[in-house]
C-alpha positions as CSV (number, residue, x, y, z in Angstrom):
1,M,-2.7,5.5,6.9
2,S,-4.7,7.8,4.3
3,L,-3.5,10.9,4.1
4,D,-6.1,13.6,3.6
5,A,-5.6,17.4,2.6
6,N,-7.2,18.4,5.9
7,E,-5.5,16.1,8.5
8,G,-2.9,17.4,10.8
9,S,-1.3,20.9,11.1
10,V,2.3,19.5,9.3
11,S,2.7,20.5,6.1
12,R,2.9,17.7,3.4
13,E,4.6,19.0,0.4
14,V,5.5,17.9,-3.2
15,I,7.8,20.3,-5.3
16,Y,7.9,19.7,-8.4
17,E,10.6,21.8,-10.6
18,N,9.8,22.6,-14.4
19,E,11.2,24.9,-16.7
20,N,8.9,27.6,-15.2
21,G,10.6,27.3,-11.7
22,S,9.3,25.1,-8.9
23,Q,5.7,24.8,-8.0
24,T,4.4,23.6,-4.4
25,A,1.3,21.6,-3.7
26,L,0.1,19.1,-0.6
27,F,1.3,15.5,-0.4
28,S,-1.8,14.6,-0.2
29,D,-2.9,16.3,-3.8
30,Y,-0.1,13.8,-5.5
31,A,0.4,10.7,-3.8
32,M,-1.2,8.7,-0.9
33,I,0.4,5.8,1.9
34,V,-2.5,3.1,2.8
35,N,-1.2,2.3,6.1
36,P,1.6,3.5,8.3
37,V,4.0,0.1,7.7
38,D,3.7,0.2,3.9
39,N,7.2,1.2,2.2
40,V,5.5,2.3,-1.0
41,A,3.2,5.3,-1.9
42,V,0.4,5.3,-4.4
43,V,0.7,8.1,-6.6
44,K,-2.8,10.2,-7.4
45,Q,-1.1,12.7,-10.0
46,E,1.7,11.9,-12.2
47,L,5.2,12.7,-10.8
48,W,8.3,13.2,-12.9
49,P,12.2,12.4,-11.9
50,G,13.6,14.7,-9.6
51,A,10.7,15.6,-8.2
52,E,11.0,16.2,-4.1
53,I,8.6,14.8,-1.7
54,T,8.1,15.5,1.7
55,L,6.8,12.4,3.5
56,P,4.3,13.1,6.7
57,E,6.7,11.9,8.8
58,G,9.3,15.1,7.5
59,R,11.5,13.3,5.4
60,L,12.0,14.4,1.8
61,I,12.8,12.3,-0.8
62,K,13.5,12.6,-4.7
63,I,11.4,10.5,-7.2
64,T,14.2,8.8,-9.7
65,G,11.5,8.2,-12.6
66,V,8.4,8.7,-13.7
67,V,5.2,7.5,-11.6
68,T,1.9,7.6,-13.4
69,P,-1.5,7.9,-11.3
70,G,-2.5,4.3,-9.6
71,N,1.1,3.1,-9.5
72,R,4.0,3.6,-6.8
73,F,6.9,4.8,-5.6
74,A,9.2,4.0,-2.6
75,T,9.4,5.8,0.2
76,R,12.5,4.2,1.9
77,A,14.7,1.5,0.5
78,V,13.5,-1.9,0.2
79,P,16.4,-4.5,-0.2
80,Q,16.6,-7.1,-2.1
81,G,14.3,-10.1,-0.8
82,D,12.4,-7.8,1.4
83,F,8.6,-7.5,0.6
84,V,7.3,-4.6,-0.9
85,R,4.0,-3.6,1.4
86,Q,0.8,-1.6,0.8
87,Y,-2.3,-2.0,2.7
88,G,0.1,-3.3,5.7
89,Q,0.3,-6.7,3.6
90,P,3.1,-7.6,1.0
91,I,2.3,-7.5,-2.5
92,G,5.6,-8.9,-4.1
93,T,9.1,-9.1,-3.3
94,S,12.3,-6.4,-3.7
95,L,14.7,-7.0,-6.4
96,G,16.2,-4.0,-5.0
97,I,14.4,-1.0,-4.8
98,S,15.9,2.4,-3.7
99,E,14.1,5.3,-2.3
100,G,11.9,7.1,-4.7
101,D,12.4,4.7,-7.3
102,P,9.0,3.8,-9.1
103,V,7.6,0.5,-8.0
104,S,6.9,-2.1,-10.9
105,H,7.5,-5.8,-12.1
106,D,11.0,-4.4,-13.1
107,N,12.3,-4.3,-9.9
108,M,9.4,-6.5,-7.9
109,S,8.4,-10.0,-8.2
110,N,5.2,-10.9,-7.3
111,D,6.4,-13.7,-4.9
112,V,4.5,-13.2,-1.3
113,P,3.5,-15.6,1.5
114,V,-0.2,-16.9,1.2
115,V,-1.4,-15.8,4.7
116,R,-5.1,-15.7,5.2
117,E,-7.1,-14.4,8.4
118,L,-10.6,-14.9,9.4
119,P,-12.3,-12.5,11.9
120,M,-13.7,-14.2,15.0
121,I,-17.1,-15.8,14.1
122,C,-19.2,-18.2,15.9
123,T,-20.6,-21.6,13.9
124,Q,-21.8,-24.6,15.8
125,R,-20.7,-24.3,19.2
126,R,-17.3,-24.1,17.6
127,R,-15.4,-20.9,17.7
128,I,-13.1,-19.9,15.0
129,T,-10.8,-16.8,15.8
130,S,-8.5,-14.6,13.9
131,R,-5.7,-16.7,13.1
132,K,-3.8,-18.3,10.2
133,I,-6.1,-20.5,8.8
134,S,-5.5,-24.0,6.2
135,A,-7.5,-24.3,2.9
136,R,-10.0,-26.6,4.7
137,H,-11.0,-24.1,7.1
138,S,-11.1,-21.4,4.6
139,A,-13.6,-23.9,2.6
140,A,-15.8,-24.5,5.8
141,F,-16.2,-20.7,6.0
142,A,-17.1,-20.2,2.6
143,G,-19.6,-23.1,2.6
144,L,-21.2,-21.4,6.1
145,M,-21.2,-17.9,4.4
146,A,-23.0,-19.4,0.9
147,E,-25.7,-20.8,4.0
148,W,-25.9,-17.2,5.7
149,V,-26.4,-16.0,2.2
150,R,-29.3,-18.4,1.0
151,A,-30.9,-18.0,4.3
152,I,-31.0,-14.4,4.0
153,L,-31.8,-13.8,0.4
154,F,-34.6,-17.2,-0.1
């Protein structure tokens, strides 16, 4: 679920405290959660330790380290061995991440399961439905797609 500044009536705020006092801004100005099952948010504007963020579901969390644009912070604790999820998919395995922690290769490994899914398509009297597939099916699908592209372009 992408969080847009115009979505819903619930206030999604970031409260950033600095030497001039606190500033308030929309959550969507600072970060976004791509998919509801994600346990990370992607940062749009730099966040510093101590920034308090009200998540879309209303929970307040405190950022524990600097998170620069394009990087992630944990929206909830991710115990060691659990998957770090973005786009609804595992992007790594936690080495022990607390809520509000910046997510990096310091606290996440690249270990993820390899699962490929295909949309439903029809091929020469054989139907392949959305399911886990083998490398053999992947190669067959890639070959079929190449044939389609050649047929369209040439």
